[in-house]
N, C-alpha and C positions, 0 to 999 in steps of 0.2 A: 302350812304344814300342821298336821294334827298328830299329836303323840299322846300316848298313855304315860303320864308323869310318874306312875308308880311302878314301872317296869324298866328293865334294862333297854337301852344304855343310859336312860335319863333318870333313873331312880335316884332320889335325893339330890338332884341337881337344882340349884336355886332357879326359880322361875321369874323372880323379880328382885329388884334391889333399888337402892337410892344412890344417886350420884350428885356431885357438885363440881363445878369448875374450880380450878385452883384460884382463879381471880376472885370468885365469890367467897371461897373459904378464907382467903387471905385479907379480904376487905374489912375495914373497921366495923366492929360490932357483930360480924357474922360468925366468929368463933363461938360466941355464946349462943347464937341462934342454932348453929349446927349441933352443939353439945345438948341443947334443950331438945332438939329433934331426936337425937340418939336416945336420950332418956325417955322420951315419950314412946318411942318404938319398943324399947326394952320393957316398959311398963305395960304396953298393950299386948305383947306376946302372950304372957300368962293368961290374960283375959280371953284372948282368942282360943287358946288351947283348952281352957277350963270350961268355956261356954260358947261353943260354935254358933249358937243361935244369935249371938251378938254380931258375928261376921255375916251370917245369912240375912239378918235384918238390915244390915248396913249396905250390903252390896247393891241392892236396887236404887239406893239413894244417890249413887255417884257413877254407876255403870249402866249399860243397856241390859244387864241381867234382870229378868223379871223375878218377882217374888216366887213364882212356881219353880223357875229354874234354880234359884238360890237354894231352895229347899232340897233339890235333888242332886246337885253337883257334889263331887268329891272335893273337899276343901284341901288346899295345900298345907304343908307344914310351914309354920311361921318362925324361922330362926331369929333370935334377937341379935345375932352377929353373923357376919359372913365367914364361912369356912374357906380358907385359901385353897385347900385341896379340891373342894367341890367347884370352886371358881376355875381352877386349872382344868378340871374335867370338862366344864362347860365350854371354855375357850377351845380346847382340843377337839371336842365334838363339833363345834361350829366350824372350825377350820377343816375338819375331815368332810363335812357336809357341803363345803364350798360357800359358806355363809360369810366368810371373811376374805378381804382382799389381801391381807397380810396377817401374820401371827400377832397376837396380843399377849403382852407380858402381864399376867394377872396381878403381879406385885404392884404395878402402877395404879391399879384400880382400888387397892385396899388402903383404908385409913382407919385408925383406931381412935 
């Protein structure tokens, strides 16, 4: 499925996120690891917003996006935290489009 992420009905819907199993999150030492990861994401967001060339230069190093493609694509918004209302919109849209076998409660996906 190809969509324009800057127009309705998907405007401002999160295109990616980070998840962990509860087993991993609850395991010894992983609380600190996950907290460090959250701090790193929050620190990286302003860098990506202030200097998109950092994102464009990095994309080809870990994806199949070429340097030329990286220069021309519209970059997404990089929110430092997940917005529960936007996640609800996403799961409702996924359900409406037949992408889910059963509804998902977005609240179970959120961790602060």
